[in-house]
N, C-alpha and C positions, 0 to 999 in steps of 0.2 A: 726473858730470853726465850726464843723459840726452840722447840725440841722436836726432832724427827725420829720416830721409832724406826730403827734399822730392821726391816723384816725381809729383806731380799739379799741376794748375794750368794756366798759360797756355802749354802746349806747342804749341798750334796744330797743324795737320796737317803742318808742315814740319820743325820742329826742336825738340827738348826742351831748352830752355835751363836748366831747373831740376834737372837731374840731372848727376851727375859724369861719367857715361859716356853721352853723349847719342845715340850711334849704337847701334841694336839689334844684338845679336849676329849676325854673318854679313852685316850690311848694310853698304853702302858709299855714301859721299856723294861719291866721286871724280867729277869732271867734272859735278857737279850743283850749281846755284846754291842757296845757303842764304839764306833771307829771314828774318832775325831779328826784323823789326819788324812782322810781320803775317801774315795768312793766306796759304795757298798760292795762287799766281796762275797763270792761263793767259796765254800770250803770243801775240800775233798781230802780223804785219807786213803792211801794205798799201802798195801802190804806186799813186800817182795818175798821171794822164795828163800832168801838168806839175808844176813845183815849187809847193809850198804854203807855202814858208818865209815868204812875205810875207802869209799869210792867218791870222795867229795872234792877232789882236785879238778883242775881244768881238764876238759875232755875225758873225764871219767864218768861213771854211770849217772850220778846225781845231776851233774851239769848237762848231760845229754838228755835226761828226762825233762829237765826244765826247758831246754831248747825245743823239745818236741811239743810240750804243752803250749809254749809261746808261739807256735804256728797258728794257734786258734785264739788264745787269750794271754793276758799279761799276768805273770806271777808276781804278786805284791809281796808275799812273804811265804816262807816255807820252813819246815823243821824236819830234821832227820833224827829218828830215835830207833837205833838198831835196824830192824827190818821194816820199819814203818816210816813213811814220808807223808807229811801233812802240808797242804798247799792252800793258800788264800789267793784267789784269782779274781780278776775283773776283765771285762764287764760281766755283770751277773747275766745268766742265761746263755753264756757262750757255748755251753755244752748241753743246751736244751732245757734248762730249768729257768723259771721266771716266777713272778708273783702269781701269774695265771696257771703255771705248770710247775709246782714245787719240785724239789729234787726227788727223782725217782730212780728206779733201776735203769731206765733209759739214759738219763743224764750221767749216772755213774758208769754205765757201760761205755758211753761215748768218751768220757774222760779217761777211763782205763785203756781204751783202744788208742787214744791219742798219745798217752804217756808211755805205753808199753813198747819201748824201742827194742831193737835187736842188739844185744850186748852179751858177749860170751859169759856164761855162768850166772847171769842175773835176769830175772823177769819179775813183773808185777803180777801177783795172783788175784788180789781182790781189791775192790774200791767201795768206799762208803762216802756218803755226803752227810757228815755228822754235825755240821756247824763248827763253830770255833772250839777247838779242843787242843790243849797243849799235850806234851809227851805223857806217856803212861805214868801215872802217879797215884 
């Protein structure tokens, strides 16, 4: 019986799930998050001037920040932890970082400028591009 090795298809730029040896020769995924469900993401963490945990309803601060970010990129996931909001967005490079230009103060400044909306009593003070990181623990 003939067998065709499936080496093309939905590999996405993160992980080739359709091959038997998904890591390229000489490459390593140690200490690198693997996202099997979708495209490669950029991760940003912003810190607000006060807790935003109570501002997660429709048309409140968190949803408005997400809408502001989505003017430039799509928010694939986010997390609110007190005064800290973490975002996974795509496409990669939407805020100026890419493989050729890794996350820098320029990309974090662009992300902060896009996300920092006008909202009474709340503002985003700092932004970092820390890679995938869950809430403080």
